[in-house]
C-alpha positions in Angstrom: -3.8 -27.5 27.8 -4.4 -25.6 31.1 -6.8 -22.7 31.4 -4.1 -20.1 31.7 -2.4 -21.3 28.6 -5.7 -21.1 26.7 -6.4 -17.5 27.7 -2.8 -16.5 26.8 -3.1 -18.1 23.4 -6.4 -16.6 22.7 -5.1 -13.1 23.7 -2.1 -13.6 21.3 -4.4 -14.8 18.6 -6.8 -11.9 18.9 -4.0 -9.3 18.9 -2.7 -10.9 15.7 -6.2 -10.9 14.1 -6.5 -7.2 15.0 -3.4 -6.6 12.7 -5.1 -8.8 10.1 -8.1 -6.5 10.2 -5.8 -3.6 9.3 -4.5 -5.5 6.3 -8.1 -6.3 5.3 -9.0 -2.6 5.6 -6.1 -1.8 3.3 -7.4 -4.3 0.7 -10.9 -2.8 0.9 -9.4 0.7 0.4 -7.4 -0.4 -2.6 -10.2 0.3 -5.1 -10.6 3.9 -3.9 -6.8 4.3 -3.9 -6.5 3.0 -7.4 -9.3 5.3 -8.6 -7.6 8.4 -7.0 -4.2 7.7 -8.5 -5.5 6.7 -11.9 -7.5 9.9 -12.2 -4.6 12.1 -11.1 -2.1 10.4 -13.4 -4.6 10.4 -16.3 -5.1 14.1 -15.8 -1.4 14.7 -15.7 -1.0 12.8 -19.0 -3.8 14.8 -20.5 -2.1 18.0 -19.5 1.2 16.7 -21.1 -0.6 15.9 -24.3 -2.4 19.2 -24.2 0.8 21.1 -24.1 2.5 18.7 -26.5 5.4 17.7 -24.2 6.0 14.2 -25.7 6.2 15.5 -29.3 7.4 19.1 -29.0 9.4 18.9 -25.8 9.4 21.6 -23.2 9.9 25.1 -24.4 10.8 27.3 -21.4 10.9 30.4 -23.6 7.1 30.1 -23.4 6.2 30.3 -19.7 2.9 28.5 -20.3 4.8 25.3 -21.1 6.8 25.4 -17.9 3.7 26.3 -15.9 1.7 23.4 -17.5 4.5 20.9 -16.9 4.8 21.9 -13.2 1.0 21.7 -12.8 0.9 18.3 -14.4 3.6 17.1 -12.0 1.9 18.6 -9.0 -1.3 16.9 -9.9 0.3 13.5 -9.9 2.1 14.1 -6.6 -1.1 15.4 -5.0 -2.9 12.3 -6.3 -0.5 9.8 -4.7 -0.6 11.7 -1.4 -4.4 11.8 -1.4 -4.5 8.1 -2.2 -2.1 7.2 0.7 -4.1 9.4 3.1 -7.3 7.6 1.9 -5.8 4.2 2.7 -4.5 5.3 6.0 -7.8 6.7 7.0 -9.4 3.3 6.2 -6.8 1.5 8.3 -7.0 3.9 11.2 -10.8 3.6 11.3 -10.6 -0.1 11.9 -12.0 -1.1 15.2 -9.7 -3.3 17.3 -9.5 -4.6 20.8 -13.2 -5.2 21.2 -12.5 -8.7 22.5 -10.4 -7.5 25.5 -13.3 -6.9 27.9 -14.8 -10.3 27.3 -11.5 -12.1 27.5 -10.8 -10.5 30.9 -13.4 -12.8 32.3 -11.0 -15.7 31.9 -11.2 -19.2 30.6 -14.9 -19.5 29.8 -14.8 -16.3 27.8 -11.7 -17.5 25.9 -13.5 -20.7 24.9 -16.6 -18.6 23.8 -14.4 -16.4 21.6 -12.7 -19.4 20.0 -16.0 -21.2 19.4 -17.6 -18.1 17.8 -14.6 -17.5 15.6 -15.2 -18.2 11.9 -11.9 -19.8 10.9 -12.7 -19.9 7.2 -13.6 -16.2 7.1 -10.5 -15.4 9.1 -8.2 -17.3 6.7 -9.9 -15.6 3.7 -9.3 -12.2 5.3 -5.6 -13.0 5.7 -5.3 -14.1 2.1 -7.1 -10.9 0.9 -5.0 -8.7 3.1 -1.9 -10.3 1.6 -3.0 -9.6 -2.0 -4.0 -6.1 -1.0 -0.6 -5.4 0.5 1.1 -6.7 -2.7 -1.0 -4.6 -5.2 -0.8 -1.5 -3.0 3.0 -1.7 -3.1 3.0 -2.2 -6.8 0.7 0.7 -7.5 2.6 3.0 -5.3 5.9 2.2 -7.0 4.2 2.7 -10.4 3.0 6.2 -9.5 6.3 7.1 -7.9 8.0 6.0 -11.1 5.7 8.1 -13.2 6.4 11.2 -11.1 10.2 10.8 -10.9 10.4 10.1 -14.7 8.3 13.1 -15.5 10.4 15.3 -13.1 13.6 14.0 -14.6 12.4 14.8 -18.1 11.2 18.2 -17.0 14.6 19.0 -15.3 16.5 17.8 -18.4 14.6 20.0 -20.7 15.1 23.1 -18.5 18.8 22.4 -18.1 19.4 21.9 -21.8 17.5 25.0 -22.7 18.9 27.5 -20.2 22.5 26.2 -20.3 22.8 25.0 -23.9 20.0 26.9 -25.6 18.7 23.6 -27.0 15.1 22.6 -27.0 14.8 18.8 -26.5 11.9 16.4 -26.4 11.0 14.2 -23.5 13.4 11.2 -23.7 11.5 8.6 -21.8 13.7 5.7 -23.2 16.6 7.3 -21.3 14.9 8.6 -18.1 12.4 5.9 -17.4 15.0 3.2 -16.5 16.9 5.8 -14.5 13.7 6.9 -12.7 12.8 3.2 -11.9 16.2 2.7 -10.3 15.8 5.9 -8.2 12.4 4.8 -7.0 13.5 1.3 -6.1 16.4 2.7 -4.2 14.2 5.2 -2.3 11.6 2.6 -1.4 14.1 -0.3 -0.7 13.5 -0.2 3.0 9.7 -0.2 2.5 10.1 -3.1 0.0 12.0 -5.1 2.6 9.4 -4.3 5.3 6.5 -5.4 3.0 8.3 -8.6 2.1 8.6 -9.4 5.8 4.9 -8.6 6.3 3.9 -10.8 3.4 6.1 -13.6 4.8 4.6 -13.1 8.2 1.1 -13.4 6.8 2.0 -16.7 5.0 3.3 -18.1 8.3 0.2 -16.9 10.1 -2.0 -18.8 7.7 -0.1 -22.0 8.5 -0.2 -21.3 12.3 -3.9 -20.6 12.3 -4.7 -23.8 10.4 -2.7 -25.7 13.0 -4.2 -23.8 15.9 -7.8 -24.4 14.7 -7.1 -28.1 14.5 -5.4 -28.0 18.0 -8.4 -26.2 19.4 -10.9 -28.7 18.0 -9.1 -31.7 19.4 -7.8 -30.1 22.7 -8.6 -31.6 26.1 -8.6 -28.8 28.7 -7.4 -29.4 32.2 -8.6 -27.4 35.2 
């Protein structure tokens, strides 16, 4: 392997590892994200129970019920937005590209970077980042599902009361499957993107294992 090839490979590797750092930061932010959305959803459910939505249904003739329902829905929506912003803040604060100056010195610096790289820790970061990406997607879908289902029930109660003068209860057995289908449709592109990212991380694990073995057994030519 020639010197130019080594420098090029190291540059490509380090750029990839910068992306891995972002996935690792996402995984580290997952606990805070979970806490934010769980607190917001729990508070929304508490408001629903307080106003008796599951048992009594929405009663728009009493404005306090409609106001309480809207506030509960808003609380869940603000929670998921705050959680996403929290995760993005953690990702954007990740320091990357610190290796560029050292690598600009050429082949000796490339060897130094490789020799100082902790391969086991790097592979662990990729695995953790992959799991974080999966759980982050699942939690987002779950909260979106809760919000859409709650909104659908709320809209159904308002329509049946104002147009048919009927007070109905929250029919989760009807609207929950519908809400899930709506959410899956809306996030379908995001699901495909996340699947590709997870697949790319799997491939990266294989490539890095091969690359580490290649580096350890390589004979460099000037």
